[in-house]
C-alpha positions, 0 to 999 in steps of 0.5 A: 325238566317239570315232571322229573322234578315232580318224579323225584319229590314224589320218590323222596316223600315215599321213601324219606317220609315212610308214607309207602312203609305202611304194612299190615301188622303180621308183616315187617315194614321196609326200612327207608333204605330198603325203600330206596333200594339200598339193599346191601348193609345200614347206610351211614351217609349218602352223597348224591351228586346231580349233574347236567348231561349230554348225549355222546355216541349214543351214551349219556355223559355227565358234564363235570367242567368247572362251570358246569352245574351240580347239586350235592346232597348229603344225607346222614343216616341212623342205624335203623335205616332212617335219614336223621339229616341232609345239606344240600349246596350247588356248585358251578362257575367256580362257586359253591352257594348252600341251598338248605340243611334239614334235620328229622326227629322220629318219635316212635310209638308202639313200635310204629312210625307215628311222628316225624318232626322235619326242621330246615335250617339256613346254612347262611344264617348260623344254624337258625331254624326257618320252619319245623314241620310235623308229619303224623300218621293214623293207622287202622286196627290191622296196623295198615296206614290209613292217613297222614297229616303234615302241620306247622305248629298248630296249622294244617297244610295237607292230609292224605288218605290211603286205600292198601291192598291186602299186602300192604301196597298203596293202590290209591291215595288222595291229598286235600288242603287245610280247607279240604280242598282236592290237591292231588291223587295217585293210583298204583299197580303193584306185582306180588313182590310189592314192585310198583308196575304203573303209577298215575299222578293226578294234580288239582289246581285250586286257583280260580281256573282249575285244570288238572295235570295228570301223568302216567308212569310204567315201570319195568323190572329185571331180577326184581330191580327197577331198570326203567321209568317211562312217563307215557302220557300227560294230559292238563296243565299248560299246552307245553306240558302235554303229551310229553315223554320222560325216561329214568333208567338206573344202573346198580352195584353187585348188591342191588343198590342203585348208584346211577340214575338218568333222567331225560325227556324226549322233547328236551334232551338238553336238559337231561340229569344224571344222579350219581350216589356214594354210599358209606356203611355202617360196619 
């Protein structure tokens, strides 16, 4: 499930941290809720459960027995459509284990999202903070996202530079470590509505034996809703990772909010996952 996790992590950074939310000043920026396909009402609480899954009579079924492993994440959101906290635990074999708790603080300036403070807490240490990160954003004179920096205290972890089209959609971004060595790059093609049709992710290895891992995804839409994502090609990395094909499919409610997502790889269908969401809204 390596690429499934990479894709989910990338999607989380895009939506939760608002990296792709920059738009020209003449157009309103979508909220994180919109970026997560939450199109009806204001979310107050989102519970996401990740199950292992198996194929049964041509349909993906979640493993729900008492010994089945599942991960549960509960996120709380403010009325502006931004997540303010989330906690994750894992259940299985009749046990519950806490993994993490994260809190986000937004410090707006001039109506823009210039800083996000993210503090991670260990649930097993009575709320003692483990780490606090600050994500800073820079914009050009037209209000377009130009770059972002992730810091812990005064220490810089990485910098990302962006190239946007006239609609404000990211066409290219490149991420560098604190020594300005390339870590990753992403290219995208979007349609007139801003939907991502094609995405190429490249990850560099900064060790003594650098070997770039490149993955290409294609998205298909129906009535402006993402229905299918396919990992069409992978190159580089270890030999076992090459040419693997992964699929991600979505199911929506009547308001266009996705409530179920299935992720699986052709080479390892026994490692499939089902993501289910329950969403509570502000009245």
